[in-house]
C-alpha positions as CSV (number, residue, x, y, z in Angstrom):
1,X,-10.8,15.4,-30.3
2,X,-14.2,14.6,-31.7
3,X,-15.0,14.5,-35.4
4,X,-17.2,17.6,-35.1
5,X,-14.3,19.7,-33.7
6,X,-12.3,19.8,-36.9
7,X,-14.8,22.0,-38.7
8,X,-13.5,21.2,-42.2
9,X,-11.3,18.7,-44.1
10,X,-8.4,21.1,-44.3
11,X,-8.5,21.7,-40.5
12,X,-8.7,17.9,-40.0
13,X,-5.7,17.4,-42.2
14,X,-3.7,20.1,-40.5
15,X,-4.6,18.9,-37.0
16,X,-3.9,15.2,-37.7
17,X,-0.6,16.1,-39.2
18,X,0.3,18.4,-36.2
19,X,-0.6,15.8,-33.6
20,X,0.5,12.6,-35.2
21,X,2.6,13.5,-38.2
22,X,2.3,11.7,-41.5
23,X,1.7,8.4,-39.6
24,X,-1.6,9.7,-38.4
25,X,-3.0,9.3,-42.0
26,X,-2.2,5.6,-42.0
27,X,-3.7,4.5,-38.7
28,X,-5.4,1.2,-39.3
29,X,-3.6,0.7,-42.6
30,X,-2.0,-2.6,-41.7
31,X,-5.3,-3.8,-40.2
32,X,-7.0,-2.7,-43.4
33,X,-4.7,-4.9,-45.4
34,X,-5.1,-7.7,-42.8
35,X,-8.9,-7.5,-43.5
36,X,-8.9,-7.0,-47.3
37,X,-6.4,-9.7,-48.3
38,X,-8.0,-12.6,-46.4
39,X,-11.4,-11.3,-47.4
40,X,-10.5,-11.3,-51.1
41,X,-8.7,-14.7,-50.9
42,X,-11.7,-16.3,-49.1
43,X,-14.2,-14.7,-51.4
44,X,-12.6,-15.7,-54.7
45,X,-11.7,-19.2,-53.5
46,X,-15.2,-19.8,-52.3
47,X,-16.8,-18.1,-55.3
48,X,-14.9,-20.5,-57.7
49,X,-15.7,-23.6,-55.7
50,X,-19.4,-22.7,-55.4
51,X,-19.6,-21.7,-59.1
52,X,-18.2,-25.2,-60.1
53,X,-20.5,-26.9,-57.6
54,X,-23.6,-25.1,-58.8
55,X,-22.6,-25.8,-62.4
56,X,-22.3,-29.5,-61.6
57,X,-25.7,-29.5,-59.8
58,X,-27.5,-27.7,-62.6
59,X,-25.6,-29.9,-65.2
60,X,-23.9,-27.0,-67.0
61,X,-21.2,-28.1,-69.4
62,X,-18.7,-25.5,-68.3
63,X,-18.0,-23.0,-65.6
64,X,-16.0,-20.7,-67.8
65,X,-18.9,-18.4,-68.7
66,X,-21.8,-19.5,-66.4
67,X,-25.2,-17.9,-66.6
68,X,-25.6,-14.7,-64.6
69,X,-27.7,-16.5,-61.9
70,X,-24.8,-18.9,-61.2
71,X,-22.4,-16.0,-60.8
72,X,-24.8,-14.0,-58.6
73,X,-25.7,-17.0,-56.4
74,X,-22.1,-17.9,-56.0
75,X,-21.2,-14.3,-55.2
76,X,-24.0,-14.0,-52.7
77,X,-23.0,-17.0,-50.7
78,X,-19.2,-16.3,-51.0
79,X,-19.6,-12.7,-49.9
80,X,-21.5,-13.8,-46.8
81,X,-19.0,-16.5,-45.9
82,X,-15.9,-14.2,-46.5
83,X,-17.5,-11.3,-44.6
84,X,-18.2,-13.5,-41.6
85,X,-14.9,-15.2,-41.7
86,X,-12.9,-12.0,-41.7
87,X,-15.1,-10.1,-39.2
88,X,-12.5,-10.3,-36.4
89,X,-10.0,-8.5,-38.7
90,X,-12.6,-5.9,-39.6
91,X,-13.4,-5.2,-35.9
92,X,-9.7,-4.7,-35.1
93,X,-9.3,-2.5,-38.2
94,X,-12.3,-0.4,-37.3
95,X,-11.3,0.1,-33.7
96,X,-7.8,1.1,-34.7
97,X,-9.2,3.6,-37.2
98,X,-11.7,5.2,-34.8
99,X,-9.8,5.2,-31.5
100,X,-9.4,8.6,-29.9
101,X,-11.4,11.2,-31.6
102,X,-14.2,11.1,-29.0
103,X,-15.3,7.6,-30.0
104,X,-16.5,4.9,-27.6
105,X,-13.1,3.2,-27.9
106,X,-10.9,6.0,-26.6
107,X,-8.4,3.7,-24.9
108,X,-5.5,3.6,-27.3
109,X,-4.5,0.3,-29.0
110,X,-0.8,0.2,-29.7
111,X,-1.3,-1.7,-32.9
112,X,-3.0,-4.6,-34.6
113,X,-1.7,-7.4,-32.3
114,X,-2.3,-5.4,-29.2
115,X,-5.9,-4.6,-30.3
116,X,-6.5,-8.2,-31.1
117,X,-5.3,-9.4,-27.7
118,X,-7.1,-6.6,-25.8
119,X,-10.5,-7.3,-27.5
120,X,-10.1,-11.0,-26.7
121,X,-9.2,-10.3,-23.1
122,X,-12.0,-7.8,-22.5
123,X,-14.8,-9.2,-24.7
124,X,-13.9,-12.7,-25.6
125,X,-14.6,-14.3,-29.0
126,X,-18.0,-12.4,-29.2
127,X,-16.1,-9.1,-29.3
128,X,-14.7,-10.0,-32.7
129,X,-18.2,-10.5,-34.2
130,X,-19.7,-7.2,-33.1
131,X,-21.2,-5.7,-36.2
132,X,-21.2,-9.0,-38.2
133,X,-24.8,-8.7,-39.3
134,X,-24.4,-5.1,-40.7
135,X,-21.1,-6.2,-42.3
136,X,-22.7,-9.2,-44.0
137,X,-25.8,-7.2,-45.1
138,X,-23.7,-4.6,-46.8
139,X,-21.1,-6.9,-48.4
140,X,-23.5,-9.5,-49.8
141,X,-25.6,-7.2,-52.0
142,X,-22.5,-5.4,-53.2
143,X,-20.6,-8.5,-54.4
144,X,-23.8,-10.1,-55.7
145,X,-24.5,-7.1,-57.9
146,X,-20.9,-6.6,-59.0
147,X,-20.2,-10.2,-59.9
148,X,-23.6,-10.6,-61.5
149,X,-23.3,-7.5,-63.7
150,X,-19.8,-8.3,-64.8
151,X,-21.2,-11.5,-66.2
152,X,-23.9,-9.8,-68.3
């Protein structure tokens, strides 16, 4: 069933519930967590390490309240690193969320692990990094602005 065939949100809600039950609203949820948790951990760990390193290089006395440019620079680099590092999880999550529904990936994945194995078998390591550039180019500006403005 394609996205256009629902006609409205209420029809989509009813149809998803009719076909898949309440579980239909949570497809890709575990994969979403498997993407968000490592992303956040990688981002904040890298952010703090880079912030300290930049502070040392620029001879700042403390990293507790660094200038906004230190926060923004650290966020920019950390966002790119975390987005790239978690790209395989994001690919699996996205494929689970869009399977069926007339998408290119109509072949059903049975879950996170099955999708991970199937992508690797059919596409190799490169399959996990499809969409890496768009992911990085959307994440980096968002985290740079958010971390930079929360330091103003």
